[in-house]
N, C-alpha and C positions, 0 to 999 in steps of 0.2 A: 321459871318462866323469864322474862326481861326485866333488869331494873334497871331503870334511867336515873340519873341525878337531879333532883327536884330542883337543885337549887340551881344548874344548869338551863331547865328546864324554866324556870320561874327567871331567870334572865331574858331567855329567848322568848317569852310573853310579853316583858315589858319591852323590848328593841321592840317587836313587831308590833304593839301598840303604839309607839311613839312612830313609828316607821309609817302604820296605815295611817296615823290621823294628820302626819306633815303631808300625806299627799293629798287626803281631801280637802286640806285648808288652800293647797296649791292650785288643786282645779279648781277653786272657785273662782281664780281672778287668772288662770291660765289664759295664754293665746292662742286665738284659733289658726287649727291648720287645716290645709284641704290639700286629702289624697288625691290624687289622679292615675287610672288608671287606662291601658287599651278599651277594656271594656270591666263593668262592674255590675255584678249579678246581684240585685239588691232583694229578690224573693219576698218582696211587698204583695198586698192582696192583687195588682195590676200585672207580677211578675217584670216591673220595669228592669231594662240595663240604663246604666247611667253613666258619665264619664268621673265624676268628681263629687267628695266626701266632704264635708265641711264638719269639724271637731272640735268640739271646747272642752280642755280636760280630759272625762273619759267617757263622754256622750258625743253623739252622731246628733249634730244639730242642723244641716240642709243637708239633700243630696239633687245633682242635676249636673245637667251638662258642665263642660268645662267653662264656655265663655260666663255661665250665666253666675255658677257660686264663685268665680274667682271677681268679677264685678259685683257682688253682693259684698265681698270681704277682700277687699284690696290691699288691706294691711295685711292680710294674714300671711303665715309660714305654708310656701308650698312646697309638698314633700313629691316628690318626681320621681322616684327610684322605682316606681312601680307600672311606668309612662308604658311600656311594652309587654307588661304582664295583664293576668284578671285578678280581679278579686272577688271573692264569694263571701258571704257569712261566714263566720268561725267557724268553725267543724265543733261539734257536740258529740262527744263519746258519753254517752250516758250509763254506761254498762262497761265497768271495770273492776277488776278486785285487784286493788294495787299490794295489798300480801302478797297472793297466788302470784302476782306479776313478779315481784321482788326474788320470790321463792327460785320462779323459772329463770330469771334474767340471774340469778347467781349460781344454779343448776348446768349440769352438762345436757345442752338440747340436743336430743337425738329424736326426731319426728318424723312423722310424715310428709314433711314438704320443708322447703329450707326456710332457713328463719333469718331476715336480715335486718342484723342487731347494729347500732350507732358505732360497737368496735369491731365487731366480727361475723362473718354470713357461719350459721350453721346446716350443711348441706342435708337434706332427708334423705331416708331410706323407708321403702316398703315392703322388704320380705326379711323372715326371720333369719336367714344365714347372715344377711346384710348388716342385721340390727344388732344380731349377738355378737359378731365381729366385728363391726365400729365400737359396742360396749364394750368389749375386750382392749380395746386399742388403747380408746380413753381412763381404762383402770389403770394400763401400764406406764402410762401418761402424769398420772395423777400426783399430786405432792404426796409424800409418803405420810402415815400417821396424820393422814385427814381423810372424813369420812366421803365416799361418791354419794351424791346428790344426781340423777338424771330426772328429766322429765320428756316425754312427748309420744314415750311407748305407746301403742295401738294394738289390741290383741289379732283384729280381725286382718290387720295388714302382716304384723309381727309374730302370728300365733302364741299360743298359751308360754308363758312365764311364771317360774316358781321359784320359791326359795332355795332348792336344789342348782337350778340353771343358774343364779347369782353366785352359789357358794363356788361353782363351777370357775367361775372368772373369779372370786376372790373368795378363800376360806378365813380371811384374818382380817379384812378391811372391810368395815360395814359399809354395806350400799342399800340405798331407800329408789326405788323406781316410780315413778310418780307416772301415773296414767294419764293421758291426753286430757281425759276429763276432770283430771283433779278426783274424781269421785272414788278412785281406787290408790290401794299402794300395794307395792309386793316389795318385802325385804327380806335379804339375806339372814343366815344364823349370828353372824358377829353383831349384825344391826339389831336383830331381835332382843338378842341376850343382854346388849348396852342400854336398851331402853325398856328391857323389863317388860318384853311383850312375851306372855304367854297364857294357856287356862287357868293358871292361879291366881295370877296378878288381873286379868280379866273375868271375873265371874259374875259380870252383868251383860256378859257376851255371850248369847247362844252360838254354840255352835252351828254355823252353816256352812254348805261347802260353796254359796253363792256370792254369801256377806263376809263371810269370817272363816277362813281357813287357814287353822296355825301351822299346817304339816308344810300345805304351800307356803305358807308366809303371805298369802293374800288377803286382804282387808279391802270390803267393796260400801259405798251405799252409809249405810248404818252403821256397819262394822268400823269402816272408816274413821265417820265421825267419833266415836268412841277411842279408836285409837290416836287420834289424831291432837290430841294434851301431850303423851309420850313422845311423839313423832317432832312434835316444837323443840324440844331439848335440842337437836339440830338443824329445824327448816328455820327458826327464830332468834339465831345467835345474835346478839344485839348489833356487833360492827358489821358482820354478814347483811343482815337485816337490811339497814343504814345503807349500804354500799348498793344493794338490789334496788331500795326506794327512787337512791338518787340515779342509777340505771334505767330505772322504769319511766322516771321522771321525764330524762333525755330522750328517751324511745317514743314517747306521748308526742313532745314538742316538734320531733323531728316526722311526725305525721299531718302535722298542719292543726293540730287542737286546741282549741282556746277555753273549752268547758269539760271536763267530766263530771261523771257519776257513778257511784258505788253502792251500789244496791246491795243490802244485806251486809252492813261490816257488823265484823264480832263484836259482842260485848266483852271487851278484854281493853283496858288502860291503860297496859303498857305498849300493847300495837297500835295502839291508837296516838302516843305520843310520840314514836315513831315515824309515825304518817304526817303529824301536826307537824315536827321538826323539816322536814326534806315536803312536802305540798305544801302546808301552810306557809313554808318561808316567803319574806315578801318579794324572794329571786324567781319565784315558781312563775313558769310560763303559759300558763295557764289556772283556771278557778276551779276547786273540787267542790262536789256536793255530793254527801254521803247521808243515808239512814239505816237502821237495823234491821236485823234479822228475826223475824217473830220463832223461827226454829232454834236460832240460837240461844234467843231468849228462854226460849220454853223451857230448855235444858237445865237453864240456871233458877229460874224462880218457878214458883206456883201461877196458876190460871191467874189469879188474882192479883197478884204482884209485877205480871208484864208491862201492863199499860205504864205504869210509875217507872218502871227501868227504860221502855223507851222512849219516855219523855225526858227522863235522866241523861240520858244517852246523847239524845238532840244540844246537850249543853259542852259535848265534849272538842268540837273543833276549835281551832286556832286560828288567825290570820286570815291566809288566801283557802283556807281549808273550812267548809261550813256543813252543819248537818241540815237536811231541812225537815221542818216539823210538820206534823201530821202524816208521814210517808214510813209503810211496812212494807217488808218482803215475808211471804211464805211461800212454800213450796209444795208442790203437788206429786210429781214422779220422779224417775232417777235421770240419770245423764244420758243424751244424745250419742256422745262416744261411745258410752258403753252396752248400750243398747239395753237401758232399763228404763226405757219409755213404757208407759203404758199404754197398749194396742186394743184398740176393738176387738180387734179377731186376728190377737196373737201373733206368735213370730212361726215363719215358715219352718224352725227347726223345735218349736213347741216351749221354748225357754219362757222365762214370765220375765216381768218388769218388777219393776221397785216402786213401791211409793216412801216417800222421804219423810210424809207425815201419814198418821194412819189419820180415818175420816172424822176421829169423834175430837183429835187434836185441831186438826186442817179446821172443823166446823167452829169449834169451841176461839180458837184465836182470829179468825174471819169476823164471827160475831163482836167478840169485846172491842176489836179496830174498828169495825165497822161502825157499830155506836158510838164510835169515838169520835167517827168525821174523818177517818185515817184514809189516804189514797192507797188502796192492797195491790202490790205488785207481784204477781204469783208466777215463780218457775213452773213452766209446766213443756212437756216436749211431744208426749203420746194423744191420739185423738180420746182416748177413753178417760185420760186425765182431764184433757179439755172439756169433758162432758161433766167430773165432777168440780171441776171449775165454775163453769158457766151456771150447774144447779144449785151450786152454794150463792152466788150473788145472784140468783132469781129467787132463791128463798126470800135472802136479806131485803132485796129491793121491795118484795111483797110486806114482808113485816115492816118494813122502817123506810120509805123510799128518801132518795136522796137525788138532789140535780147534781150534775158535773161530777160522778166519782171518781173517773176517768181510771175506772179498775182495768190493770194492765195486763195482759197475758204477756209471758214474758219468755220468749226463747221462737216461741208458736213452730216447733218442729214439725210435726203430723197433726193436719185437721183433715176432718169431711168437709166435703163443699156442705152439707144440709145444717153446719154447725155456723157457717157464716153470716147469717140471717139470725139468729139468734145474737150472736155477737154484736150485732149490727143494734140491734134492740133493744138489748140491754146496756147501751152506752161503753162495750169495751173499746180500748185502745190496745194495739198491737206495737210489742217492741221486738224485731225479729235479728235472726242470726241469720243472716243469707248465706255464710260462707259452710254451713250446711251443706248445701248443696255443692260447692266445689270439692270439699274433701270428700263426703259420705257418698253421694246419690249414687255414683257408680257401684260402689262396693256393696252398699245394702239394697241394691237395685238385686245382687246375686246373693247374698246372705240375708237371713233375718227375715229383711220386709217384702223384698221382693219388688218388679220392674213395677208396677201401677201405684203403688203408694210412694215409692222413691220419686216417679215425677211428678209427684204433687208436694213434696215435701218444702216447706217453708212457702206456702200458699199465699204469694203476696196479689199476685195477679186479680186471682179471683177476691182478697179482701180491699183491694183499690176499688173492682169494679163497682164492689157493695156498698162504697162508701165510707169504710172503717179508716180512719187515721193510721198511718202506719210510721213506724222510727225503724232504726236499724241498728245496730252495738256488735259489739265485736264479742262482748264477756271475755274480753283476754284475761287468760293468756289461752283460752278456747279457739278464737280468732286473733290474727292479726289486727294488733288496734291502728287500723288504717282505714278511714272513712273512705278513700278512695278504692282502695278493694274491696269494701262493705257496697259501694256505689256499683263496682263493676260486675258484684258476683250476682248482685239483684239484678239488672240492666242485661247480662249476657247467662246467666245460672249454666255454664259452663264448667266440665268437671276436669278431674284428674283423667280419666280416659280421652278428654277433648271431645264429648258430647254434649250438647246440650239438655239437660233435663228439665221437661216440661217447659217448653218454650211458649205454651199459654198462658204459664205463670211470670215471665218475664215483667219488668215494669219500666217507663221509660225515665232516661236519664233526670229530668226536671223532678220526675216523683222520688229518685232517689236522692239528688240533693239535699231535696225537701225533708226526706228521713235523715240524713246527718245532719241538720241545721235545724229549721224551724219547729218539724215535729218531733224531734229528739226535745228540745226547750218543753214543750208542749208535755210530755210526759212527765217531765220535771217538775213543772206549772211556774216555768219558769220564760215563758214564751215573748213576756211584757218588758224582758230586759236582755234575752238573745235571741238567736236565730235568725236575724232579717237585718237587711240596713234600712232602718229607719228613723226618722226622726221621735230623738228620746231614748233608743235605747243603747246598750255600751258600743261603742266604739270596736267591737270585736270582729277580725276579719283574717281569711286565708287565703295566700299570695301564691297562686298557680303559673304555671308557665303557657298553659292552653285551658281553653274554656270547655268543660264536663258536659257543656248543653251543645256543643259544635262540633267535636270530635267524633271519629268512630266508635262505638261503644265500647269495642274489644281494646281500645287504648285509652281509658279512661283510668286502668291501674299504672297505666305509664307516665303519667303525667307528673310533673314536677314540681314539688312544693319547695317556693322560695323562702318562705317566712311566715309569720301571722303580726299581729297587730292585736294586742289585749291592752285594753280601756284606754285606746289611742297610743298608747307606745307601740314603736318598733320594735319588733322580735325576729332575727334573721336566723335563718340556718345553715350553719356549715356545710 
């Protein structure tokens, strides 16, 4: 695995401690600053729009008209850089996977859509011949004596991919293809040989054509989880990991994000050290909040040990990277991109989805963390998986009632209308990925799921009508970590075919903006600190060239991000 110099990390900790301390001291006596803009969307209870924000140190101390605020604070420093721009509450991306994103940033991206990165743009392809041709060109131009790692493959667009297909591209260079879902890997023979991935080495992995196929070099869901430690030899090379995390940091900031969340962080101190080094650093342009994965903990500890392990992990943060207390992530079914979600009515081609946790494990872990007062976030994509989630929650509420538990349905791929009333009654919160509609609704209407169900994919319109609090996330790298693109997807529901999927499930622009700000803060239980422009909250803003509440819906994704303000400090975007 990764081994970092403990002395270097100690110096990093000490440096950050004193830097953070000095900032806190400085803030107590700092002068008042007034930020002026053409329009400021506060998202307070009245959804007020104002012209000026007064800040002192890291906090907002007043909002109002330009005339009013400047008269109250005549000696304040006037920040007029944004007088022709729009200020909204700082974007919050509460569901990003930094390690997976770093691997993606370091890989050769060959996906179903274009990916605009700070340093380059990767052009997408959506058919088998183009995929294989482009992967071959990438291999030809790849540095000698270096393994090739590529992310973005999707079998429904690119066809079946096997070890033998990759051997035809290179029989000497190790090649690892990471599925778009990050729940599947395809390896060529040199990669399997290099990493020792064979039936003799993985006796704990039962042969299953769907989950672990050594002949094809294909490993999915539980099979992927079991071979992942071996893959880490190539995916987590220390120097490359640091580079990938740095690229991820730049990418996140370029999309106007001021706060991120990482639900389900792995119990691995070496990986955490790397994340602390980049995201915890005092120069990070955003704050980070992590919490553990119960699935990952259950693979390393006995049931009676997982709670203590989770509490131990919350001490691992550093600087601008913090662990949230009393938050945990569980998993129901498999990935949306792999069509491994578990569906009430199955699939048109009769294949089966996959559970990521068996029922006994899921219920035991849910009960353990519920009893200790944790907010439980559950990865769910199929409507049958949602049934399991809601039934488990209902049982625990009946057994041990808890107020304001904020149990969070994560992804919310497929649901049935009858489930929404139950969700409301049980006090469920939704953290949805609307990009599923953009990327998958057209294809899945023809393959696997069918037209009617794909029209209702990510059922946000019905959820909001039911009064359920909705937030949006990218699940980066499952979707671009761009709150504006997430808003666009939720407001328009247009897909790759140029069609609108389920127009009745569209939401308004202000609902979408709340979903990437104050409602995202709510999911993290940080709504008293972030998410709206109100007195007493941190001065976190995102600066835009247009107002997302007044532009045409189909123009939201084209709004230009000019910069951010993090705790009162201006951070421009080049």
